[in-house]
C-alpha positions, 0 to 999 in steps of 0.5 A: 616730224609727224607720221600718218598711216592709212590701211588699204584693205583688200576688196573681195567680190563674193558675187559679181554679175555682169548684167549689161553695158552702157551706151559708151560701152562700160559694163554694168555690174552688181555684186556683194563686196567685202573687205579684209584685214589684209591690207597694203599700208600707206605711210606719209610724212611732210616733205617739200614735194610729193614723193612715193617709195614702194616697199613690201613683198609685191613692190617689184610688181609696181617698179615699172609704173611711170605714175603710180595711182597714189600720186594721181590721187594726190594730184586730184585732191590738190586740184579739188582742194587747193592749198588744203595739204602740206606743200609736199608728202613723202609717202611709202607704200608697203605693198603686201597684196598681189598686183593685178589680182582681182582684190582691188589693190591699186584702187584700195591704195588710191582710196587710202591716199584720199582718206589720208589727204582728207585727214590732213586737210585744213578743209572740212570734206564730206565723204560724199565729196571725197567719193565724187573725186574717187570715181574720177580715179576708177569705178572701184575706188569709191567702194574702197574709199568706204571699205565696208561690206556693200552692194555695188551697182552701176559700173561699180560706182554705186555703193549700198552699205550692208550692216549687219553682216556675218563675221566670216573668215576668208582664205585667199590664194593667188597663183602669182599670175597677173590678169588684165581686167580689160582682157577678161571683159573682152573674153566675156561672151555674154555682156548681159546676164541674169541680175543678182537676187536680192539679199536675204532679210536676215543676211546677218545669219551665215546660213541665210547668206550661204544659201543666197550665195549659191544663187550668185556668180562671178561672170568673170570667172569662166573667161579668167580660167581661159587665160589662167587655168590655175584658177580652176585648180585653186577654186576646186581644191579650196571647195574640198576643205572642211568648213568651206561655204563657198569657193570662187574667184574675186573680181577679174582674177586671179585670186580665189577665196574660200568662205569659212564660218570659224577662224579655226576652220580658215586657219586649217584651210590656209595651212592645207592650201599653202602645203598643196601650193607652196609657190603660191600666195595664200593668206587668211583673214576675217572680213572687216 
């Protein structure tokens, strides 16, 4: 029996500016997003009906979900492209990334399900068509569909690929506290903040990127710290480590990251963070 696999890389917002609201109340965003080699993984086999099993270190956090976004993605794909897939797919999600952590776990899983479905489909489907379907699942899903360094805009659905980009290393840390995105946006005092500066001409040079990042922010960091003070502790300690170019929170939290220019520096930083916060999730990865 054929087996198909698809990674669901973690999404990291190096910057995230909230610059306004739409008439319907959605938040308008600008940001620079990267993806890591750290990922969940989907495995699928043909079956008589769609089924989903969840394994991995963070599987328990999803055990209470009535309908996982992966099955929603499959249903949506079948709606748009009827009879293009096997009768059913038996899918296993190996949940390696923290849940409700600001690194796009659910959106990445949904995007991976769509990519896998497109690979298995008997219909020729363009990436643009797939991105339109991805948006029906959430504003973050289109960028996760591409899983490439990008500038995001709109409510998150506008994606501009950035290439080339420096080969940087990331160290991630999460205190193990889920953060509800909707609540963070409600706590955000200003819904209209300064726009993000344009990327430097030579963004592929890490020095130019580092200078640019100093003029950016994550507008959700302050309200997230109100809910989870450990975010501030992690960010501060990460920023003290040798070689750390930038320490900041990703998305709506509670995952924070440190940016490093060399693998050895990142490995050393991950070790030190793990020693200082032994009960927290700490991981190291290059940017894809």
